C-alpha positions in Angstrom: -16.0 -24.6 -9.0 -13.6 -23.8 -11.8 -12.1 -26.8 -13.6 -8.5 -27.3 -12.6 -7.3 -27.6 -16.2 -8.6 -24.1 -17.0 -6.5 -22.6 -14.3 -3.5 -24.6 -15.6 -4.0 -22.9 -19.0 -3.7 -19.4 -17.6 -0.3 -17.9 -17.8 1.0 -16.3 -14.5 1.2 -14.0 -12.7 -2.5 -13.2 -13.3 -5.1 -11.2 -11.5 -8.1 -13.5 -11.3 -11.6 -12.2 -10.9 -14.4 -14.6 -10.0 -17.4 -13.2 -11.9 -20.0 -14.9 -9.8 -18.5 -13.7 -6.5 -18.1 -10.2 -8.0 -21.8 -10.1 -8.9 -22.8 -11.3 -5.5 -20.7 -8.6 -3.8 -22.1 -5.9 -6.0 -25.7 -7.0 -5.4 -25.2 -7.4 -1.7 -24.0 -3.9 -1.2 -26.7 -2.5 -3.4 -29.3 -4.4 -1.3 -27.8 -2.9 1.8 -28.1 0.6 0.4 -31.7 -0.1 -0.7 -32.6 -1.6 2.7 -31.4 1.6 4.5 -32.8 3.9 1.8 -29.4 5.6 1.1 -27.9 6.4 -2.3 -25.1 4.2 -3.4 -22.1 5.8 -5.1 -19.3 3.2 -5.2 -15.6 4.2 -5.3 -14.1 3.0 -8.6 -10.5 3.5 -7.5 -10.6 -0.1 -6.4 -11.4 -1.7 -9.7 -10.8 1.1 -12.3 -12.9 -0.9 -14.8 -15.7 0.4 -17.0 -17.3 -3.0 -17.2 -17.5 -3.3 -13.4 -18.7 0.3 -13.0 -21.5 -0.4 -15.5 -22.5 -3.5 -13.5 -22.7 -1.3 -10.4 -24.9 1.2 -12.2 -27.1 -1.6 -13.6 -27.7 -2.8 -10.1 -28.8 0.6 -8.9 -25.8 2.8 -8.1 -26.7 6.5 -8.6 -23.2 7.3 -9.9 -19.6 6.6 -9.0 -16.8 8.1 -6.9 -13.3 8.6 -8.2 -10.0 9.8 -6.7 -8.2 11.5 -9.6 -9.2 13.6 -12.5 -7.8 11.4 -15.2 -9.4 8.4 -13.6 -12.8 10.2 -13.6 -12.4 11.2 -17.2 -12.2 7.5 -18.3 -15.7 6.9 -16.8 -17.2 10.2 -18.1 -16.1 9.3 -21.6 -17.6 5.8 -21.1 -21.0 7.4 -20.4 -21.2 7.5 -16.6 -22.3 11.0 -16.0 -22.5 11.4 -12.3 -19.2 11.4 -10.5 -17.9 12.6 -7.2 -14.2 13.5 -7.2 -13.2 12.6 -3.6 -9.8 14.4 -3.4 -9.3 18.2 -2.9 -8.1 19.9 -6.1 -5.7 22.8 -6.0 -4.2 22.5 -9.5 -6.0 24.8 -12.0 -5.2 22.7 -15.1 -6.9 19.6 -13.5 -10.1 21.5 -12.8 -10.0 22.9 -16.4 -9.7 19.4 -17.8 -12.5 18.1 -15.5 -15.0 20.9 -16.2 -14.4 20.8 -20.0 -15.2 17.0 -20.0 -18.2 17.6 -17.7 -19.6 20.3 -20.0 -19.0 18.1 -23.1 -20.8 15.1 -21.6 -23.4 17.2 -19.7 -22.3 15.5 -16.5 -23.0 16.0 -12.9 -19.6 16.4 -11.3 -19.3 16.8 -7.5 -16.1 17.9 -5.8 -14.7 18.2 -2.2 -12.9 21.0 -0.4 -11.4 21.6 3.0 -9.9 25.0 2.6 -10.7 28.6 1.5 -7.9 28.3 -1.1 -9.5 25.2 -2.7 -12.9 26.8 -2.7 -11.6 30.0 -4.2 -10.1 28.0 -7.1 -13.3 25.9 -7.7 -15.4 29.1 -7.6 -13.1 30.9 -10.1 -13.1 28.0 -12.5 -16.8 27.5 -12.3 -17.3 31.1 -13.3 -14.7 30.8 -16.1 -16.2 27.7 -17.6 -19.9 28.6 -16.8 -20.2 25.2 -15.1 -21.9 24.7 -11.7 -20.3 21.8 -9.8 -21.6 20.3 -6.6 -19.2 20.8 -3.7 -19.0 19.0 -0.4 -17.0 20.0 2.7 -14.7 17.1 3.6 -14.8 16.2 7.2 -12.0 14.4 9.0 -13.7 11.9 11.3 -10.5 10.3 12.5 -8.2 9.2 9.7 -6.2 12.5 10.0 -5.7 12.9 6.3 -7.8 15.4 4.4 -10.7 17.2 5.9 -11.7 19.6 8.7 -12.3 18.4 12.3 -15.8 18.7 13.8 -14.8 21.7 15.9 -13.1 23.7 13.1 -14.8 27.0 12.8 -14.0 27.2 9.1 -16.7 24.7 8.3 -19.5 27.2 8.8 -17.7 29.9 6.8 -17.1 27.6 3.8 -20.7 26.3 3.9 -22.1 29.8 3.9 -19.9 30.8 1.0 -21.0 27.8 -1.1 -24.7 28.2 -0.1 -24.7 31.8 -1.2 -22.5 31.4 -4.3 -24.3 31.7 -7.7 -22.0 29.3 -9.5 -21.7 26.5 -6.9 -24.1 24.0 -5.5 -23.5 23.1 -1.8 -24.0 19.3 -1.6 -23.3 18.8 2.1 -20.8 16.9 4.1 -18.5 14.0 3.0 -16.3 11.8 5.1 -14.1 8.7 4.9 -13.5 6.7 8.1 -10.5 4.9 6.6 -9.0 4.4 10.1 -11.5 1.6 10.5 -9.0 -0.7 8.6 -6.8 -0.5 11.6 -9.5 -1.5 14.1 -8.9 -4.6 16.3 -12.1 -6.4 15.4 -15.7 -6.1 14.1 -16.9 -4.3 17.2 -14.2 -1.7 16.7 -15.4 -1.0 13.2 -19.0 -0.7 14.5 -17.9 2.0 16.9 -15.9 3.9 14.3 -18.9 3.8 11.9 -21.2 5.1 14.6 -18.8 7.9 15.7 -18.6 8.9 12.0 -22.3 9.1 11.7 -22.8 11.1 14.9 -20.0 13.6 14.1 -21.5 14.3 10.7 -25.0 14.8 12.2 -23.7 17.2 14.8 -22.0 19.3 12.1 -25.2 19.2 10.0 -27.2 20.5 13.0 -24.7 23.3 13.6 -24.9 24.4 10.0 -28.7 24.3 9.9 -28.8 26.5 13.0 -26.9 29.0 10.8 -29.6 28.7 8.2 -27.4 26.6 5.8 -29.3 23.6 4.5 -27.2 20.4 4.4 -28.8 18.2 1.6 -26.4 15.2 1.8 -24.4 13.3 4.4 -22.0 11.0 2.4 -19.9 8.4 4.2 -17.5 5.8 2.9 -15.1 2.9 3.5 -16.0 -0.8 3.0 -15.4 -1.8 6.7 -17.7 0.9 8.2 -20.5 0.3 5.6 -20.4 -3.4 6.2 -20.2 -3.0 10.0 -22.5 -0.1 10.6 -25.6 -0.8 12.6 -27.3 2.6 12.2 -27.7 4.7 9.0 -30.1 7.2 10.3 -29.3 10.6 8.8 -26.9 9.2 6.2 -28.0 9.9 2.6 -25.2 8.2 0.7 -22.5 5.5 1.0 -19.3 5.2 -1.0 -17.5 1.9 -0.4 -15.0 0.7 -3.0 -13.1 -2.4 -1.8 -16.3 -4.4 -1.3 -16.4 -5.5 -5.0 -13.1 -7.5 -4.5 -12.5 -7.7 -0.7 -9.1 -8.9 0.7 -7.4 -9.9 3.9 -8.4 -6.7 5.7 -12.2 -7.2 6.0 -11.5 -10.9 6.6 -9.3 -10.1 9.6 -11.9 -7.7 10.9 -14.6 -10.5 10.9 -16.7 -8.7 8.3 -16.6 -11.3 5.5 -15.4 -14.8 4.9 -12.6 -15.8 2.6 -15.0 -17.5 0.2 -16.6 -14.1 -0.5 -13.4 -12.6 -2.0 -13.7 -12.2 -5.7 -10.1 -11.1 -6.6 -7.1 -13.4 -6.2 -3.6 -13.5 -7.7 -2.6 -16.7 -9.5 1.1 -17.5 -9.4 3.4 -20.4 -10.2 6.1 -22.0 -8.1 9.2 -21.5 -10.2 11.8 -22.5 -7.6 12.1 -23.7 -4.0 14.7 -23.9 -1.3 14.7 -25.1 2.3 12.8 -22.0 3.5 10.6 -20.8 0.7 8.6 -21.6 -2.4 9.5 -19.0 -4.9 6.7 -17.7 -7.2 6.6 -15.5 -10.3 4.3 -12.9 -8.6 6.4 -10.2 -6.9 5.7 -6.6 -5.8 4.9 -5.6 -9.4 1.9 -7.8 -9.1 1.0 -8.2 -5.4 2.2 -4.7 -4.4 4.3 -4.0 -1.4 1.3 -2.4 0.3 0.4 -4.5 3.4 -3.0 -2.7 4.0 -5.2 0.3 3.3 -3.9 3.7 4.3 -0.5 2.2 5.1 -2.0 0.3 8.0 -0.2 -3.0 8.1 -2.4 -5.2 10.3 -1.4 -8.7 9.1 2.1 -10.2 8.5 3.3 -10.7 5.0 1.7 -9.8 1.7 -1.3 -12.2 1.5 -2.3 -15.8 2.0 -2.0 -18.4 -0.7 -3.5 -21.8 -1.3 -2.6 -24.5 -3.7 -5.0 -23.9 -6.6 -6.7 -27.2 -6.3 -7.3 -26.6 -2.6 -8.4 -23.0 -2.9 -12.1 -23.6 -2.6 -11.6 -25.6 0.6 -9.2 -22.9 1.9 -6.9 -25.8 2.7 -3.1 -25.6 3.3 -2.8 -21.8 3.8 0.6 -20.4 3.0 1.9 -17.0 4.0 3.5 -14.7 1.3 6.4 -13.7 3.6 8.5 -11.5 1.3 8.5 -9.9 -2.1 11.1 -8.7 -4.5 10.0 -7.1 -7.8 9.4 -10.2 -9.8 9.4 -12.9 -7.1 7.3 -13.9 -4.1 8.7 -15.8 -1.2 6.2 -18.2 0.3 7.1 -19.7 3.7 7.2 -23.5 3.4 6.5 -24.2 7.1 7.3 -27.9 6.5 5.1 -28.2 3.4 6.1 -29.4 0.0 4.7 -28.7 -3.4 6.1 -29.7 -6.8 7.7 -27.1 -9.1 5.2 -25.7 -11.5 2.3 -25.8 -8.9 -0.2 -23.0 -9.2 -1.0 -20.9 -6.1 -4.0 -18.7 -5.6 -3.4 -15.7 -3.3 -5.8 -13.5 -1.4 -3.8 -10.2 -1.2 -3.7 -8.0 1.9 -4.9 -5.1 -0.2 -6.7 -5.6 -3.5 -6.9 -2.0 -4.6 -3.2 -1.5 -5.6 -3.1 -5.0 -7.0 -5.8 -3.9 -9.5 -4.0 -0.7 -10.4 -0.8 -2.6 -11.2 -2.6 -4.9 -13.6 -3.6 -4.2 -17.1 -6.3 -6.8 -17.3 -8.4 -9.1 -15.2 -8.7 -12.8 -16.0 -12.4 -13.1 -15.4 -13.2 -16.7 -14.5 -16.4 -18.8 -14.2 -17.0 -22.5 -14.0 -16.3 -23.4 -17.6 -14.1 -20.7 -19.1 -12.4 -17.3 -18.7 -12.1 -14.0 -20.6 -10.0 -10.8 -20.2 -11.4 -7.5 -19.0 -9.2 -4.3 -19.3 -8.3 -2.3 -16.2 -9.3 0.8 -18.1 -8.0 3.5 -15.6 -4.9 1.7 -14.4 -2.1 4.1 -13.7 -4.4 7.2 -14.0 -3.0 9.0 -11.0 -3.2 12.7 -12.0 
């Protein structure tokens, strides 16, 4: 338990990172991957931190997953040389930048595609740069974002092209069951995870009947990995949010509040009959109420008086946000001006991206870690 006087010395708003809980979360997920004999390639879009990525690699991760090229380059330059870029690329200059960096660092870069246009561009750039990337076909297992549906006939054609292309390495199939964040409960997550697995295996079987080997089945999302009961046929997992956690997996019954490693520390700077007003607004807590735009819980997080945080006592709802202020419903409670509040946000990933550093706390002191890839969105 951190000494109260240490929290009092931290200027707010601050994004706190409990180092011991962070390490436990990293190790727990690596242990799960080891237990099921799957590769572990965590998504660093959640934390955007070189220090945290290296902790994940030290525990046994085979590489990392990133969303954006400039985000990935931060980690390539830091010496992490196996990266999956999990967003389709259709901008030539981005692929140029990625392949130049991959060649310079002799890195294993893996990409995704869900279109002939995307594959044409990757193939042309691989020939131009004399670099052979790995490429997955992105499968849409229910989120209705990127990817091809199971019944889409283009899957076989794309896979055959990659399998026979001299400058590409066909890695297999990749999915993200992000709609699990909108499930009603843990059992709903379990069902989504199993549906994802079965869809991927059916596509794999169809491709192998066409004499196209499918080396990897890569799945992601923190809820489905935490909730899955069967990993047979899966070769890789890519959760990201698990390092921090937030109100989403708590609501789904997948974790307990005391497992969350990232909180926001704020100060009550004013109060009226309805609200405590804090110095943490949307520029700190984000106006995002949940992953993928799925708002499944009212407000923008749950706060606790700092001295009561470890007991999870006197919960307070962050009801509204303006840019620089948070509105905490009083609900008949009273706290003195200057009180510190620790908030578990609804969605930790954009909170991290808005920050420029983490205040990393332990029992006796704290230090600052940079959010190295904050704002790298191209």
